[in-house]
C-alpha positions in Angstrom: 0.0 0.1 0.0 2.8 2.5 0.7 4.3 1.7 -2.5 1.3 2.5 -4.3 0.9 5.9 -2.5 4.6 6.7 -3.2 4.1 5.8 -6.9 1.0 8.1 -7.1 2.7 11.0 -5.4 5.8 10.8 -7.5 3.8 10.4 -10.8 1.6 13.2 -9.9 4.6 15.4 -9.1 6.1 14.4 -12.4 2.9 15.2 -14.3 2.5 18.5 -12.6 6.0 19.6 -13.3 5.7 18.6 -17.0 2.6 20.6 -17.3 4.4 23.8 -16.3 7.3 23.6 -18.6 8.2 26.5 -20.8 6.5 27.0 -24.1 8.2 26.2 -27.4 10.4 29.0 -28.6 9.3 28.6 -32.2 5.7 29.4 -31.4 4.9 33.1 -31.9 1.9 35.1 -31.2 1.2 37.5 -34.3 -1.0 40.5 -34.3 -1.8 42.8 -37.2 0.9 45.5 -37.3 -1.7 48.4 -37.2 -3.2 46.9 -34.0 0.2 46.6 -32.2 1.2 50.2 -33.2 -2.2 51.4 -31.8 -1.9 49.5 -28.8 1.5 50.8 -28.0 0.3 54.3 -28.5 -3.0 54.2 -26.7 -2.6 55.0 -23.0 -5.0 54.1 -20.5 -6.2 56.5 -17.7 -5.3 54.6 -14.3 -8.5 55.9 -12.6 -11.0 54.8 -15.1 -9.5 52.3 -17.4 -10.6 54.5 -20.5 -8.3 55.6 -23.2 -6.6 58.8 -22.4 -7.5 61.6 -24.7 -7.8 65.4 -24.5 -11.5 65.0 -24.0 -11.3 62.4 -21.4 -11.7 64.8 -18.5 -15.0 66.1 -20.1 -16.2 62.4 -20.2 -15.2 61.7 -16.7 -16.9 64.8 -15.4 -20.2 64.1 -17.3 -20.4 60.4 -17.3 -18.5 58.9 -14.2 -20.4 61.3 -11.8 -23.3 59.0 -11.9 -22.0 55.5 -12.9 -18.8 53.7 -13.0 -16.7 53.8 -16.3 -17.0 50.0 -16.7 -20.6 50.7 -18.0 -19.0 52.7 -20.9 -16.1 50.0 -21.3 -18.5 47.2 -21.8 -20.4 48.8 -24.6 -19.7 49.4 -28.2 -22.1 51.9 -30.0 -22.2 54.1 -32.9 -22.3 57.9 -32.5 -26.2 57.6 -32.9 -26.2 54.7 -30.4 -24.3 56.7 -27.8 -26.8 59.7 -28.4 -29.7 57.4 -27.9 -28.2 56.1 -24.8 -27.7 59.8 -23.4 -31.2 60.6 -24.4 -32.3 57.6 -22.5 -30.4 58.6 -19.2 -31.9 62.0 -19.6 -35.5 60.6 -19.9 -35.2 58.0 -17.2 -32.3 58.7 -15.0 -32.4 62.5 -14.6 -29.3 63.1 -16.6 -28.6 66.9 -17.1 -28.5 68.5 -20.3 -25.0 68.2 -21.4 -25.2 71.4 -23.6 -22.0 72.3 -25.5 -20.2 69.4 -23.9 -22.4 66.8 -25.7 -20.3 67.1 -28.9 -17.2 66.5 -26.9 -18.5 63.6 -25.1 -19.8 61.9 -28.3 -16.7 62.7 -30.4 -14.7 60.7 -27.6 -17.1 57.8 -27.4 -17.4 57.6 -31.2 -13.6 57.6 -31.4 -12.6 55.1 -28.9 -15.6 53.2 -28.1 -17.5 52.4 -31.4 -18.1 49.0 -33.0 -15.7 50.0 -35.9 -12.7 50.6 -33.5 -10.4 47.5 -33.9 -8.4 48.1 -30.9 -11.4 48.0 -28.4 -13.4 45.3 -30.3 -14.4 42.3 -28.1 -12.8 43.5 -24.9 -15.6 42.6 -22.6 -18.1 41.3 -24.9 -18.4 38.8 -27.7 -19.4 40.1 -31.1 -23.1 40.4 -31.8 -24.9 37.5 -33.3 -26.0 38.0 -36.9 -29.8 38.7 -37.3 -31.5 35.4 -37.0 -33.9 34.3 -39.8 -37.0 32.9 -38.2 -39.4 30.4 -39.6 -43.0 30.0 -39.1 -44.0 27.5 -36.5 -47.0 25.3 -37.5 
């Protein structure tokens, strides 16, 4: 019985050590050059996790006064979608009129958090499913 236990322990250790070996040096992860270049130049704000930009302070003042920046980070809307979301918050959650700063906020959100931005696609969410073609149930 002792020999069986010792054999099991040694084999478990060997399997564990073998699973933590270093990766093969010839295996390389490739990324599109444009994505790597943009990823290197995009600075992230430490406080919010959002992309640093001259308009970030306005977005922080207008948006994160009421909710976490994670709510922005998890969505990808077009400019019209962001505007619709702002109007929804104004109607149902008492968001104030953004006035002249609305254009600045929308410019920032469209630039950095739109579906067309390859740097931020699929960070928190999977890509939307294509429109389903339904059939009539009989």
